[in-house]
LUMGU-201185 format. One record per residue: residue number from 1; residue in three letters; x, z, y of N, C-alpha, C in turn. Coordinates in steps of 0.05 Angstrom, whole numbers, always signed. Atoms other than C-alpha are relative to their C-alpha. Layout:
% residues N
@num NUM residu ala n_x X n_z Z n_y Y ca_x X ca_z Z ca_y Y c_x X c_z Z c_y Y
...
This chain:
% residues 97
@num 1 residu met n_x -6 n_z -26 n_y -5 ca_x +661 ca_z -348 ca_y +335 c_x +9 c_z +14 c_y -25
@num 2 residu thr n_x -15 n_z -19 n_y +18 ca_x +705 ca_z -301 ca_y +292 c_x -18 c_z +24 c_y -12
@num 3 residu arg n_x +17 n_z -28 n_y +8 ca_x +675 ca_z -247 ca_y +248 c_x +8 c_z +23 c_y +11
@num 4 residu ile n_x -4 n_z -21 n_y -14 ca_x +712 ca_z -196 ca_y +290 c_x -21 c_z +0 c_y +23
@num 5 residu glu n_x +21 n_z +3 n_y -23 ca_x +668 ca_z -219 ca_y +350 c_x -32 c_z +3 c_y -10
@num 6 residu ile n_x +23 n_z -2 n_y +11 ca_x +608 ca_z -225 ca_y +306 c_x -6 c_z +35 c_y -4
@num 7 residu ala n_x -1 n_z -29 n_y +4 ca_x +618 ca_z -151 ca_y +286 c_x -1 c_z +16 c_y +25
@num 8 residu thr n_x +2 n_z -21 n_y -22 ca_x +628 ca_z -127 ca_y +356 c_x -24 c_z -4 c_y +11
@num 9 residu leu n_x +30 n_z +4 n_y -7 ca_x +564 ca_z -157 ca_y +376 c_x -16 c_z +12 c_y -14
@num 10 residu ile n_x +22 n_z -14 n_y +16 ca_x +528 ca_z -127 ca_y +321 c_x +1 c_z +30 c_y +7
@num 11 residu phe n_x +0 n_z -31 n_y -12 ca_x +556 ca_z -54 ca_y +339 c_x -11 c_z -1 c_y +28
@num 12 residu ala n_x +11 n_z +0 n_y -27 ca_x +543 ca_z -71 ca_y +414 c_x -29 c_z -1 c_y +3
@num 13 residu his n_x +30 n_z +1 n_y -8 ca_x +469 ca_z -82 ca_y +399 c_x -10 c_z +30 c_y -8
@num 14 residu val n_x +9 n_z -27 n_y +7 ca_x +463 ca_z -5 ca_y +376 c_x -9 c_z +10 c_y +29
@num 15 residu lys n_x +5 n_z -16 n_y -24 ca_x +426 ca_z +33 ca_y +432 c_x -6 c_z +27 c_y -2
@num 16 residu trp n_x +7 n_z -28 n_y +4 ca_x +412 ca_z +101 ca_y +450 c_x -24 c_z +2 c_y +20
@num 17 residu phe n_x +27 n_z -1 n_y -14 ca_x +337 ca_z +111 ca_y +472 c_x +2 c_z +26 c_y +14
@num 18 residu ala n_x +0 n_z -21 n_y -14 ca_x +348 ca_z +182 ca_y +495 c_x +27 c_z +15 c_y -1
@num 19 residu pro n_x -21 n_z -15 n_y +0 ca_x +401 ca_z +228 ca_y +513 c_x +3 c_z +23 c_y -19
@num 20 residu phe n_x +4 n_z -19 n_y +21 ca_x +421 ca_z +278 ca_y +463 c_x +26 c_z +16 c_y +1
@num 21 residu asp n_x -21 n_z -16 n_y -2 ca_x +471 ca_z +335 ca_y +465 c_x +1 c_z +12 c_y -28
@num 22 residu val n_x -8 n_z -13 n_y +27 ca_x +498 ca_z +355 ca_y +395 c_x +7 c_z +27 c_y +0
@num 23 residu asn n_x -7 n_z -31 n_y -2 ca_x +520 ca_z +423 ca_y +419 c_x -26 c_z +15 c_y +6
@num 24 residu ala n_x +20 n_z -15 n_y -4 ca_x +449 ca_z +443 ca_y +441 c_x -13 c_z +10 c_y -25
@num 25 residu ala n_x +14 n_z -11 n_y +21 ca_x +407 ca_z +488 ca_y +399 c_x -25 c_z -19 c_y -16
@num 26 residu pro n_x +19 n_z +20 n_y +8 ca_x +357 ca_z +451 ca_y +354 c_x -30 c_z +8 c_y +6
@num 27 residu lys n_x +24 n_z -3 n_y -11 ca_x +284 ca_z +446 ca_y +380 c_x -19 c_z +12 c_y -14
@num 28 residu pro n_x +21 n_z -12 n_y +17 ca_x +230 ca_z +487 ca_y +356 c_x -18 c_z -19 c_y -15
@num 29 residu ile n_x +14 n_z +19 n_y +19 ca_x +188 ca_z +452 ca_y +302 c_x -27 c_z -7 c_y +12
@num 30 residu gly n_x +24 n_z +5 n_y -15 ca_x +126 ca_z +458 ca_y +347 c_x +3 c_z -19 c_y +23
@num 31 residu glu n_x -2 n_z +22 n_y -20 ca_x +157 ca_z +412 ca_y +399 c_x +8 c_z -26 c_y -12
@num 32 residu val n_x -8 n_z +29 n_y +8 ca_x +182 ca_z +362 ca_y +350 c_x -26 c_z -14 c_y -12
@num 33 residu leu n_x +20 n_z +1 n_y +13 ca_x +116 ca_z +362 ca_y +309 c_x -28 c_z +4 c_y +19
@num 34 residu asn n_x +20 n_z -4 n_y -21 ca_x +71 ca_z +353 ca_y +373 c_x -21 c_z -19 c_y -6
@num 35 residu gly n_x +22 n_z +17 n_y +7 ca_x +4 ca_z +318 ca_y +377 c_x +8 c_z -31 c_y +2
@num 36 residu gln n_x -7 n_z +28 n_y -2 ca_x +38 ca_z +248 ca_y +398 c_x +13 c_z -10 c_y -30
@num 37 residu phe n_x -10 n_z +5 n_y +27 ca_x +75 ca_z +255 ca_y +331 c_x -16 c_z -4 c_y -24
@num 38 residu ile n_x +24 n_z -3 n_y +21 ca_x +14 ca_z +272 ca_y +292 c_x -17 c_z -27 c_y +3
@num 39 residu lys n_x +17 n_z +26 n_y -9 ca_x -24 ca_z +207 ca_y +323 c_x +16 c_z -20 c_y -10
@num 40 residu phe n_x -18 n_z +28 n_y +8 ca_x +38 ca_z +161 ca_y +305 c_x -1 c_z +1 c_y -30
@num 41 residu phe n_x +0 n_z -4 n_y +25 ca_x +41 ca_z +194 ca_y +237 c_x -26 c_z -16 c_y -17
@num 42 residu leu n_x +31 n_z +8 n_y +12 ca_x -36 ca_z +185 ca_y +222 c_x -4 c_z -34 c_y +1
@num 43 residu ala n_x -1 n_z +28 n_y -5 ca_x -33 ca_z +108 ca_y +253 c_x +17 c_z -14 c_y -21
@num 44 residu ser n_x -16 n_z +10 n_y +19 ca_x +24 ca_z +94 ca_y +206 c_x -4 c_z +0 c_y -30
@num 45 residu val n_x +12 n_z -5 n_y +22 ca_x -10 ca_z +121 ca_y +144 c_x -25 c_z -20 c_y +0
@num 46 residu val n_x +21 n_z +21 n_y -5 ca_x -71 ca_z +79 ca_y +169 c_x +7 c_z -31 c_y -10
@num 47 residu ala n_x -15 n_z +28 n_y +4 ca_x -27 ca_z +16 ca_y +172 c_x +8 c_z -9 c_y -23
@num 48 residu val n_x -11 n_z +1 n_y +25 ca_x +3 ca_z +26 ca_y +107 c_x -22 c_z -5 c_y -20
@num 49 residu cys n_x +19 n_z +8 n_y +21 ca_x -58 ca_z +33 ca_y +69 c_x -17 c_z -24 c_y +5
@num 50 residu ala n_x +12 n_z +29 n_y -10 ca_x -91 ca_z -28 ca_y +107 c_x +12 c_z -26 c_y -13
@num 51 residu phe n_x -15 n_z +19 n_y +7 ca_x -33 ca_z -69 ca_y +92 c_x +1 c_z -6 c_y -33
@num 52 residu phe n_x +4 n_z -4 n_y +27 ca_x -35 ca_z -48 ca_y +19 c_x -28 c_z -9 c_y -13
@num 53 residu trp n_x +29 n_z +11 n_y +7 ca_x -112 ca_z -65 ca_y +14 c_x +3 c_z -28 c_y +4
@num 54 residu ala n_x -4 n_z +32 n_y -8 ca_x -97 ca_z -135 ca_y +45 c_x +17 c_z -15 c_y -22
@num 55 residu asp n_x -17 n_z +7 n_y +15 ca_x -38 ca_z -144 ca_y -3 c_x -15 c_z -4 c_y -27
@num 56 residu arg n_x +16 n_z -4 n_y +30 ca_x -80 ca_z -123 ca_y -69 c_x -25 c_z -20 c_y +2
@num 57 residu thr n_x +22 n_z +16 n_y -2 ca_x -143 ca_z -166 ca_y -43 c_x +12 c_z -25 c_y -1
@num 58 residu ala n_x -5 n_z +26 n_y -1 ca_x -105 ca_z -226 ca_y -32 c_x +12 c_z -8 c_y -30
@num 59 residu tyr n_x -3 n_z +8 n_y +28 ca_x -74 ca_z -218 ca_y -106 c_x -21 c_z -3 c_y -16
@num 60 residu arg n_x +28 n_z +4 n_y +18 ca_x -139 ca_z -206 ca_y -140 c_x -11 c_z -28 c_y +6
@num 61 residu arg n_x +19 n_z +19 n_y -3 ca_x -169 ca_z -266 ca_y -107 c_x +23 c_z -26 c_y +2
@num 62 residu ala n_x -18 n_z +19 n_y +6 ca_x -105 ca_z -305 ca_y -119 c_x +6 c_z -23 c_y +25
@num 63 residu leu n_x -1 n_z +14 n_y -29 ca_x -98 ca_z -329 ca_y -46 c_x +28 c_z -16 c_y +5
@num 64 residu leu n_x -32 n_z +6 n_y -7 ca_x -23 ca_z -339 ca_y -45 c_x +12 c_z -15 c_y -24
@num 65 residu arg n_x -16 n_z +13 n_y +25 ca_x -14 ca_z -370 ca_y -117 c_x +13 c_z -25 c_y +3
@num 66 residu arg n_x -15 n_z +24 n_y -5 ca_x +1 ca_z -439 ca_y -89 c_x +29 c_z +1 c_y +13
@num 67 residu leu n_x -21 n_z +1 n_y -17 ca_x +48 ca_z -418 ca_y -38 c_x +24 c_z +17 c_y -16
@num 68 residu asp n_x -18 n_z -15 n_y +18 ca_x +82 ca_z -368 ca_y -89 c_x +14 c_z -21 c_y -19
@num 69 residu ala n_x -13 n_z +24 n_y +21 ca_x +94 ca_z -432 ca_y -138 c_x +12 c_z -16 c_y +13
@num 70 residu arg n_x -15 n_z +23 n_y -12 ca_x +122 ca_z -474 ca_y -83 c_x +26 c_z +16 c_y +7
@num 71 residu leu n_x -19 n_z -12 n_y -8 ca_x +166 ca_z -420 ca_y -60 c_x +24 c_z +11 c_y -23
@num 72 residu lys n_x -16 n_z -5 n_y +22 ca_x +192 ca_z -404 ca_y -131 c_x +21 c_z -17 c_y -4
@num 73 residu lys n_x -20 n_z +21 n_y +2 ca_x +233 ca_z -467 ca_y -129 c_x +31 c_z +8 c_y +13
@num 74 residu leu n_x -21 n_z -9 n_y -22 ca_x +276 ca_z -434 ca_y -70 c_x +20 c_z +28 c_y -17
@num 75 residu asp n_x -9 n_z -27 n_y +12 ca_x +295 ca_z -369 ca_y -120 c_x +30 c_z +1 c_y -3
@num 76 residu asp n_x -29 n_z +3 n_y +5 ca_x +363 ca_z -399 ca_y -140 c_x +15 c_z +1 c_y +25
@num 77 residu leu n_x -13 n_z +7 n_y -23 ca_x +378 ca_z -419 ca_y -74 c_x +3 c_z +30 c_y +19
@num 78 residu ser n_x +1 n_z -27 n_y -14 ca_x +361 ca_z -349 ca_y -41 c_x +23 c_z +24 c_y -20
@num 79 residu val n_x -24 n_z -16 n_y +14 ca_x +406 ca_z -310 ca_y -98 c_x +29 c_z -11 c_y +8
@num 80 residu leu n_x -22 n_z +6 n_y -3 ca_x +462 ca_z -352 ca_y -80 c_x +6 c_z +5 c_y +30
@num 81 residu ile n_x -7 n_z -7 n_y -31 ca_x +458 ca_z -341 ca_y -1 c_x +8 c_z +28 c_y -4
@num 82 residu ser n_x -2 n_z -31 n_y -5 ca_x +451 ca_z -266 ca_y -13 c_x +29 c_z +7 c_y -12
@num 83 residu ser n_x -23 n_z -12 n_y +17 ca_x +514 ca_z -265 ca_y -60 c_x +18 c_z -9 c_y +18
@num 84 residu leu n_x -21 n_z +8 n_y -17 ca_x +551 ca_z -305 ca_y -9 c_x +5 c_z +20 c_y +21
@num 85 residu glu n_x +2 n_z -22 n_y -25 ca_x +531 ca_z -258 ca_y +50 c_x +15 c_z +25 c_y -13
@num 86 residu cys n_x -11 n_z -25 n_y +8 ca_x +552 ca_z -198 ca_y +5 c_x +33 c_z -4 c_y +0
@num 87 residu cys n_x -32 n_z +7 n_y +2 ca_x +622 ca_z -231 ca_y -7 c_x +6 c_z +2 c_y +27
@num 88 residu asp n_x -8 n_z -1 n_y -28 ca_x +627 ca_z -245 ca_y +68 c_x +1 c_z +29 c_y +9
@num 89 residu leu n_x +6 n_z -21 n_y -8 ca_x +604 ca_z -178 ca_y +88 c_x +27 c_z +18 c_y -12
@num 90 residu phe n_x -22 n_z -15 n_y +13 ca_x +654 ca_z -144 ca_y +35 c_x +28 c_z -8 c_y +14
@num 91 residu his n_x -20 n_z +6 n_y -11 ca_x +707 ca_z -183 ca_y +62 c_x +6 c_z +6 c_y +34
@num 92 residu leu n_x +0 n_z -12 n_y -29 ca_x +695 ca_z -166 ca_y +136 c_x +4 c_z +29 c_y -1
@num 93 residu arg n_x -4 n_z -24 n_y -3 ca_x +687 ca_z -96 ca_y +122 c_x +33 c_z +14 c_y -9
@num 94 residu met n_x -28 n_z -5 n_y +11 ca_x +757 ca_z -98 ca_y +81 c_x +21 c_z -6 c_y +20
@num 95 residu gly n_x -21 n_z +8 n_y -20 ca_x +790 ca_z -131 ca_y +141 c_x +14 c_z -24 c_y -5
@num 96 residu his n_x -12 n_z +25 n_y +9 ca_x +805 ca_z -195 ca_y +107 c_x -15 c_z -25 c_y +18
@num 97 residu val n_x +8 n_z +18 n_y -22 ca_x +792 ca_z -243 ca_y +172 c_x +13 c_z -21 c_y +1
């Protein structure tokens, strides 16, 4: 599969979930910040706080210390992979296929 085909597949993955008319007037703030928005916002705040609490608890109790030590061995490899991917993306964006 060539880089152009991969880029086409990636761009083809973008989906529009609702029709939108760019020429229409903006909606009033009351229609945007409705009850559903407030519920999702508050749920996301609770989720962020819960994940923060779980992360800090695991850190204080050193629950993941052994796993972290084992994964440290892969640090150099991950830097190499991300560097190569950045170069590849740069060449793809610049048209050097």
